C-alpha positions as CSV (number, residue, x, y, z in Angstrom):
1,M,-64.1,52.6,-157.6
2,T,-65.3,55.8,-159.2
3,A,-64.9,56.5,-162.9
4,A,-62.2,59.1,-162.0
5,E,-60.3,56.6,-159.9
6,A,-60.5,54.0,-162.6
7,A,-59.2,56.5,-165.2
8,S,-56.4,57.5,-162.9
9,S,-55.5,53.9,-162.3
10,R,-55.5,53.1,-166.1
11,A,-53.3,56.2,-166.7
12,W,-50.9,55.0,-164.0
13,Q,-50.7,51.5,-165.4
14,E,-50.2,52.8,-169.0
15,A,-47.4,55.1,-167.8
16,T,-45.7,52.2,-165.9
17,H,-46.0,49.9,-169.0
18,S,-44.7,52.6,-171.3
19,A,-41.7,53.3,-169.0
20,S,-41.0,49.6,-168.7
21,T,-41.1,49.2,-172.5
22,I,-38.8,52.1,-173.1
23,V,-36.3,50.9,-170.5
24,E,-36.1,47.5,-172.3
25,L,-35.6,49.3,-175.6
26,L,-32.9,51.5,-174.1
27,D,-31.2,48.4,-172.7
28,V,-31.1,47.1,-176.3
29,L,-29.8,50.4,-177.6
30,W,-27.2,50.6,-174.9
31,D,-26.0,47.1,-175.7
32,H,-26.0,47.9,-179.4
33,A,-23.8,51.0,-178.7
34,R,-21.4,48.8,-176.7
35,N,-21.1,46.3,-179.5
36,A,-20.8,49.0,-182.1
37,T,-17.6,50.5,-180.6
38,T,-14.5,49.6,-182.3
39,G,-10.8,49.7,-181.7
40,M,-10.8,48.3,-178.2
41,T,-11.7,45.1,-176.4
42,A,-15.1,45.6,-174.9
43,P,-16.1,44.3,-171.5
44,G,-17.4,40.7,-171.9
45,S,-20.7,41.2,-170.3
46,T,-23.4,43.8,-169.7
47,S,-22.8,43.3,-166.0
48,Q,-19.2,44.4,-166.3
49,L,-20.4,47.5,-168.3
50,R,-22.9,48.3,-165.6
51,L,-20.1,48.1,-163.0
52,M,-18.3,50.6,-165.1
53,Y,-21.3,53.0,-165.1
54,V,-21.5,52.8,-161.3
55,V,-17.8,53.5,-160.9
56,D,-18.0,56.3,-163.4
57,R,-20.7,58.1,-161.5
58,G,-18.5,58.5,-158.4
59,E,-14.8,59.2,-158.6
60,G,-13.1,56.8,-156.2
61,V,-16.2,54.7,-155.2
62,R,-15.8,52.0,-152.6
63,M,-16.2,48.4,-153.7
64,R,-18.8,47.9,-151.0
65,T,-20.9,50.7,-152.5
66,V,-20.6,49.2,-155.9
67,C,-21.8,45.8,-154.5
68,Q,-24.8,47.6,-153.0
69,R,-25.7,49.6,-156.1
70,L,-25.5,46.5,-158.3
71,A,-27.2,44.3,-155.7
72,S,-24.3,41.8,-156.2
73,A,-22.2,39.7,-153.9
74,P,-18.6,40.8,-153.2
75,P,-17.1,37.7,-155.0
76,T,-19.1,38.5,-158.1
77,V,-18.0,42.1,-158.1
78,T,-14.4,41.1,-157.5
79,R,-14.4,38.8,-160.5
80,M,-15.9,41.6,-162.7
81,C,-13.2,44.0,-161.4
82,D,-10.5,41.4,-162.1
83,R,-11.6,41.2,-165.8
84,L,-11.9,45.0,-166.1
85,Q,-8.6,45.6,-164.5
86,A,-7.0,43.0,-166.8
87,I,-8.1,44.8,-170.0
88,G,-7.1,48.2,-168.5
89,F,-10.5,49.8,-167.8
90,L,-10.4,49.8,-164.0
91,E,-8.0,50.3,-161.2
92,R,-8.2,49.4,-157.6
93,L,-6.7,51.6,-154.9
94,P,-6.5,51.3,-151.2
95,C,-9.1,53.4,-149.4
96,P,-7.3,56.4,-147.8
97,D,-9.3,56.2,-144.5
98,N,-9.7,52.5,-144.2
99,G,-6.9,50.1,-145.3
100,R,-9.3,47.2,-145.5
101,E,-11.5,48.7,-148.1
102,I,-10.8,49.2,-151.9
103,I,-11.6,52.2,-154.0
104,L,-12.5,51.6,-157.6
105,R,-11.7,54.1,-160.4
106,L,-11.9,53.9,-164.2
107,T,-8.7,54.4,-166.0
108,P,-8.5,56.9,-168.8
109,T,-8.9,54.0,-171.3
110,G,-12.0,52.9,-169.4
111,R,-13.5,56.4,-169.6
112,E,-12.7,56.7,-173.3
113,H,-14.5,53.4,-173.9
114,L,-17.6,54.6,-172.0
115,Q,-17.5,57.9,-173.9
116,R,-17.5,56.1,-177.3
117,I,-20.5,53.9,-176.1
118,R,-22.3,57.1,-175.0
119,E,-21.6,58.8,-178.3
120,Q,-23.1,55.8,-180.2
121,R,-26.1,55.6,-177.9
122,D,-26.7,59.4,-178.0
123,A,-26.6,59.4,-181.8
124,M,-29.3,56.7,-181.8
125,L,-31.4,58.7,-179.3
126,H,-30.8,62.0,-181.1
127,Q,-32.1,60.4,-184.3
128,A,-35.3,59.1,-182.6
129,I,-36.0,62.3,-180.7
130,A,-35.4,64.4,-183.8
131,G,-38.5,62.8,-185.3
132,M,-40.7,64.0,-182.4
133,S,-42.6,67.3,-182.4
134,P,-41.3,70.1,-180.2
135,G,-44.3,69.5,-177.9
136,E,-43.4,65.8,-177.6
137,R,-39.8,66.5,-176.9
138,G,-40.8,69.0,-174.2
139,A,-43.1,66.5,-172.6
140,L,-40.5,63.8,-172.8
141,A,-37.9,66.1,-171.1
142,R,-40.3,67.0,-168.3
143,G,-41.5,63.4,-167.8
144,L,-38.0,62.1,-167.6
145,A,-36.9,64.8,-165.2
146,G,-39.8,64.0,-163.0
147,L,-39.0,60.3,-163.1
148,Q,-35.4,60.9,-162.2
149,T,-36.4,63.1,-159.3
150,Q,-38.6,60.3,-158.0
151,F,-35.8,57.7,-158.3
152,D,-33.4,60.1,-156.6
153,S,-35.7,60.7,-153.7
154,A,-36.7,57.0,-153.4
155,H,-33.1,55.8,-153.4
156,G,-31.3,58.7,-151.8
157,E,-28.8,58.9,-154.6
158,E,-27.7,61.7,-156.9
159,H,-27.4,60.8,-160.6
160,P,-25.8,63.0,-163.2
161,T,-28.3,65.1,-165.1
162,P,-28.8,64.2,-168.8
163,G,-25.8,65.2,-170.8
164,S,-23.6,65.6,-167.8
165,H,-21.6,62.4,-168.0
166,S,-18.2,62.3,-166.3
167,A,-15.5,63.9,-168.2
168,A,-13.8,61.5,-170.6
């Protein structure tokens, strides 16, 4: 391996490690934001909240699609939906083009809950990013946009751009 190849490999490994570390930190921030919301019963698990994120990204998403995106078995997703429906965050509707399938949609209460979590999380992120130099913020924005593009192309999915969460 040449010196240039070794340097490139180290840079790639460092970028992967940094991305992994920040993902773990953001998971903690996201969970903290979920726990910091008040005035409403929060979903009992991070898995239920992740289900809400998936449903929120696509209005009227099929349960089969949710199972695929969460890499979860249908009985597991069904139990999470039962809980979310019981607390008023989710509704199940018959699929208009296939009576055997179920469409999932967040209720207005579920959307409001996610909006409060996002506001908490965004306030934490804003505080951290505010301490960065303008150059660091620009590099972060470009790097994250590139990472999102790679995820989108690798998984064939469209994700909302930063700041374009579904309307609450």
